[in-house]
C-alpha positions in Angstrom: -2.5 -41.9 -27.2 -2.1 -45.5 -28.2 -1.3 -46.2 -31.9 -3.5 -48.6 -33.9 -0.6 -51.0 -34.3 0.0 -51.4 -30.5 -1.8 -53.4 -27.8 -2.7 -52.7 -24.2 0.1 -55.1 -23.1 3.1 -53.9 -21.0 6.4 -55.6 -21.5 8.9 -55.8 -18.6 12.5 -56.7 -19.1 13.5 -58.7 -16.0 17.3 -58.7 -15.7 19.2 -61.6 -14.2 22.2 -61.6 -12.0 24.0 -64.9 -11.1 21.1 -66.7 -12.6 18.4 -65.1 -10.5 15.9 -62.2 -11.3 17.1 -58.9 -9.9 14.9 -57.0 -7.4 14.5 -54.0 -9.6 13.1 -56.1 -12.5 10.6 -57.9 -10.3 9.5 -54.5 -8.8 8.8 -53.2 -12.3 6.0 -55.8 -12.6 4.0 -53.8 -10.1 3.6 -50.6 -12.2 3.0 -52.9 -15.2 0.0 -54.3 -13.4 -1.2 -50.8 -12.5 -1.3 -50.0 -16.2 -3.0 -53.2 -17.4 -5.6 -53.0 -14.7 -6.7 -49.7 -16.1 -6.5 -50.5 -19.8 -6.6 -54.3 -20.0 -3.9 -56.4 -21.6 -1.2 -58.7 -20.2 2.0 -58.1 -18.2 4.6 -59.8 -20.3 8.1 -60.4 -18.9 11.1 -60.9 -21.1 13.9 -63.0 -19.6 17.2 -63.4 -21.6 20.3 -65.3 -21.0 21.7 -68.9 -20.9 20.3 -71.6 -18.7 17.4 -69.4 -17.5 14.5 -71.9 -16.9 14.6 -71.6 -13.1 14.8 -67.8 -13.2 11.9 -67.8 -15.7 9.8 -69.8 -13.3 10.5 -67.4 -10.5 9.4 -64.5 -12.7 6.2 -66.3 -13.7 5.5 -66.9 -10.0 6.2 -63.2 -9.2 3.4 -61.8 -11.1 3.9 -61.9 -14.9 1.0 -63.1 -16.9 3.3 -64.4 -19.6 7.1 -64.9 -19.5 8.9 -64.9 -22.8 12.4 -66.5 -22.6 15.3 -66.5 -25.0 17.8 -69.0 -23.9 20.9 -68.8 -26.0 24.7 -69.0 -25.8 24.7 -65.6 -27.6 23.1 -64.1 -24.5 25.3 -65.8 -21.9 27.0 -62.5 -21.2 25.3 -59.2 -21.3 25.9 -57.2 -24.5 24.0 -54.0 -25.2 23.7 -54.6 -29.0 22.7 -58.2 -28.7 20.2 -57.7 -25.9 18.6 -54.7 -27.5 18.2 -56.6 -30.8 16.4 -59.5 -29.1 14.2 -57.1 -27.2 13.4 -55.3 -30.5 12.2 -58.6 -32.0 10.0 -59.3 -28.9 8.6 -55.8 -29.0 7.8 -55.9 -32.7 6.0 -59.2 -32.2 4.1 -58.4 -29.0 3.5 -54.7 -29.8 3.3 -53.5 -26.2 2.1 -50.0 -25.5 4.7 -49.6 -22.7 8.1 -51.1 -22.0 9.5 -51.0 -18.5 13.0 -51.8 -17.3 14.4 -51.8 -13.8 16.7 -48.8 -13.1 19.9 -50.9 -13.0 23.0 -50.2 -15.0 21.8 -52.6 -17.7 18.3 -51.1 -17.7 19.6 -47.6 -18.0 21.8 -48.8 -20.8 19.0 -50.5 -22.8 16.2 -47.9 -22.4 17.8 -45.2 -24.6 19.0 -47.8 -27.1 15.5 -49.1 -27.5 14.1 -45.6 -27.7 16.5 -44.9 -30.6 15.6 -48.1 -32.4 11.8 -47.3 -32.3 12.2 -43.6 -32.7 10.4 -43.4 -29.4 11.1 -41.7 -26.0 12.3 -42.9 -22.6 11.5 -41.7 -19.2 14.2 -42.3 -16.6 14.1 -42.8 -12.8 10.3 -43.3 -12.6 9.0 -43.4 -9.0 5.3 -43.6 -9.8 2.9 -44.1 -12.7 -0.5 -42.5 -13.2 -3.0 -43.3 -15.9 -4.6 -40.5 -17.9 -7.2 -42.2 -20.2 -5.1 -44.6 -22.3 -1.9 -42.8 -21.5 0.7 -43.6 -18.9 2.0 -40.6 -17.0 5.5 -41.3 -15.6 6.5 -39.5 -12.4 10.2 -38.8 -12.4 12.6 -37.0 -10.1 15.0 -34.1 -11.0 17.7 -32.2 -9.1 18.5 -35.2 -6.8 14.8 -35.7 -5.9 14.0 -32.1 -5.1 11.5 -31.8 -7.9 8.9 -34.3 -9.2 7.9 -34.1 -12.9 5.0 -35.7 -14.8 6.3 -37.1 -18.1 3.7 -37.9 -20.9 4.9 -39.7 -24.0 2.0 -38.8 -26.3 2.6 -40.3 -29.7 5.9 -42.3 -29.8 5.3 -46.0 -29.1 6.2 -47.9 -27.2 6.6 -45.6 -24.3 9.8 -46.7 -22.5 10.7 -46.1 -18.9 13.2 -47.2 -16.2 11.8 -47.6 -12.7 13.7 -46.5 -9.7 14.9 -49.4 -7.4 12.7 -49.5 -4.3 10.0 -47.1 -5.7 7.6 -50.0 -6.2 7.2 -53.2 -4.1 7.3 -56.6 -5.7 3.8 -57.8 -6.5 2.0 -60.2 -4.3 0.5 -62.6 -6.8 -1.3 -65.9 -6.1 -1.4 -67.0 -9.8 1.4 -68.3 -11.9 2.0 -67.0 -15.4 2.9 -69.1 -18.4 6.4 -69.5 -19.7 7.0 -69.4 -23.4 10.3 -70.1 -25.1 11.0 -67.9 -28.1 13.5 -69.1 -30.8 15.1 -65.8 -31.6 18.7 -65.1 -32.8 20.7 -62.0 -32.7 20.6 -60.4 -36.2 23.7 -60.5 -38.3 26.0 -57.5 -38.1 24.2 -56.1 -35.0 27.0 -56.8 -32.4 29.8 -54.4 -32.9 32.1 -55.5 -30.1 33.4 -58.9 -28.9 34.2 -59.8 -25.3 37.5 -61.6 -25.4 37.9 -62.1 -21.7 36.1 -61.0 -18.5 38.1 -60.2 -15.3 36.1 -59.9 -12.1 37.5 -57.7 -9.4 37.5 -59.6 -6.1 35.7 -57.4 -3.6 33.6 -57.7 -0.5 30.1 -58.9 -1.4 27.6 -56.1 -0.5 23.9 -56.5 -1.5 22.5 -53.1 -0.4 19.7 -53.1 -3.0 18.1 -56.2 -1.5 18.9 -55.6 2.1 15.9 -55.3 4.5 18.0 -53.6 7.2 20.8 -51.0 6.5 22.8 -49.1 9.1 24.6 -46.2 7.5 27.3 -43.9 8.8 28.4 -40.5 7.7 31.2 -38.0 8.4 29.6 -37.3 11.8 31.0 -40.6 13.0 34.4 -38.8 13.3 36.8 -41.6 12.6 37.3 -45.1 11.2 37.4 -46.5 14.7 34.1 -44.8 15.5 32.6 -46.1 12.3 33.1 -49.6 13.7 30.0 -48.9 15.8 27.9 -48.7 12.6 29.3 -52.0 11.5 28.7 -53.6 14.9 25.1 -52.5 14.9 24.5 -53.8 11.4 26.0 -57.1 12.3 23.8 -57.5 15.4 20.6 -56.6 13.4 21.6 -58.9 10.5 21.7 -56.0 8.1 24.2 -54.4 5.7 26.5 -51.4 6.2 26.0 -48.3 4.2 27.9 -45.1 4.1 27.9 -41.5 2.7 30.4 -40.2 0.2 32.5 -38.4 2.9 32.9 -41.6 4.9 34.1 -43.4 1.7 36.5 -40.6 0.8 38.0 -40.6 4.3 38.8 -44.3 3.8 36.5 -45.6 6.6 34.9 -48.2 4.3 35.0 -49.3 0.7 33.1 -47.6 -2.1 30.7 -50.4 -2.8 28.9 -49.4 0.5 28.1 -45.9 -0.8 24.5 -44.9 -0.9 23.1 -41.9 -2.7 23.2 -40.2 -6.0 26.7 -41.3 -6.9 26.2 -44.6 -5.1 23.3 -47.1 -4.7 19.6 -46.4 -4.4 18.2 -48.6 -1.6 14.8 -49.4 -0.2 15.1 -51.4 3.1 12.4 -52.0 5.6 14.7 -50.2 8.2 17.3 -47.6 7.5 19.4 -46.3 10.4 21.5 -43.2 9.7 24.2 -42.4 12.2 26.2 -39.2 11.9 24.5 -38.5 8.5 23.6 -34.9 7.9 21.3 -35.7 5.0 22.7 -33.9 2.0 20.3 -34.0 -1.0 22.6 -36.4 -2.8 22.3 -38.9 0.0 18.6 -38.5 0.5 17.9 -39.2 -3.1 19.2 -42.7 -2.5 17.0 -43.6 0.6 13.6 -42.2 -0.2 12.2 -45.8 -0.8 13.0 -46.9 2.7 10.0 -48.0 4.8 11.2 -46.7 8.1 14.1 -44.3 8.8 15.8 -43.7 12.1 18.2 -40.7 12.2 20.9 -40.0 14.8 22.6 -36.6 14.7 23.8 -33.9 17.1 22.4 -31.1 14.9 18.7 -30.8 15.5 18.4 -28.9 12.2 20.1 -31.6 10.1 18.2 -32.3 6.9 18.1 -36.0 7.6 15.4 -35.3 10.2 13.0 -34.1 7.5 12.7 -37.6 6.1 13.1 -39.6 9.3 10.3 -41.5 11.0 12.2 -41.3 14.3 14.9 -38.7 15.0 17.4 -38.9 17.9 19.2 -35.6 18.6 22.4 -36.8 20.2 26.0 -37.9 19.7 26.0 -41.1 17.7 29.1 -42.3 19.5 27.0 -42.3 22.7 23.7 -43.4 21.2 25.0 -46.4 19.2 26.6 -48.2 22.1 23.3 -48.0 24.1 21.4 -49.3 21.1 23.9 -52.2 20.6 23.7 -53.1 24.3 19.9 -53.1 24.4 19.5 -55.1 21.2 22.0 -57.6 22.6 19.9 -58.0 25.8 16.8 -58.6 23.7 18.5 -61.1 21.5 20.0 -63.0 24.4 16.8 -62.8 26.4 
């Protein structure tokens, strides 16, 4: 039930990475529109940082009705206290009924902080949103995706939720929203820590979250040498390489390729799983994939329960054939 001092607006925090909007933030605009189409109001995006005008324009073009920007040296680096305080000020002014954040590390950091500030409640890992009268019903997953639950935040406002990456598609919008600069400052005494220096670990760049094609390998590949077939197929297809936790632990590939409950949640157009049995921890990270191809010797492997195409066979024999045929098509 909406409080008298709230509006029908939905506020979406769109996180930036390297100066560009992250996919999960843009995807959250879609459920925001689902809510405003039922109850009216605007989809308002909040974009915070330093030198963010270009990013704000991209968010406006991606489906936000209004984009509120706070461009400040105070926000050049992410800080939980500072960002939460700025979002608090925006929320108090705009009085949205619902606040959505992409389910990134920062989003999962901010959601409970905002819930505490407003004495509200936060739903995590939302995969769908339904509208019951004026109320938003958040569909969340539990037990690594084995159970779906409907979460209704009845009185506390705003209702706050993080959306699972890949659960929603980015909106296809023909109109461009307005961009409004807000002159807001971080409140005195709010920031309790100070970043003295930032050290970035030099690692291989892997963008699994935005990849349209992912070829993933599991323990069934047998060895690091055999895992090279997964990497070769991914290269030919112009995709990224994913892996299960056992493949990581065996040292076949680095941890930033891990997909699943303790890795990354992905939503590619094509996901090829080779030698992946399909443990529930892994399946919870690939449910947003448009099309799944599974290759496994065990016809009873759980991965086949979510696959669009299942190939019962030895991945070490199947992958070379796939690689060769794709090469012929590309060269032809």
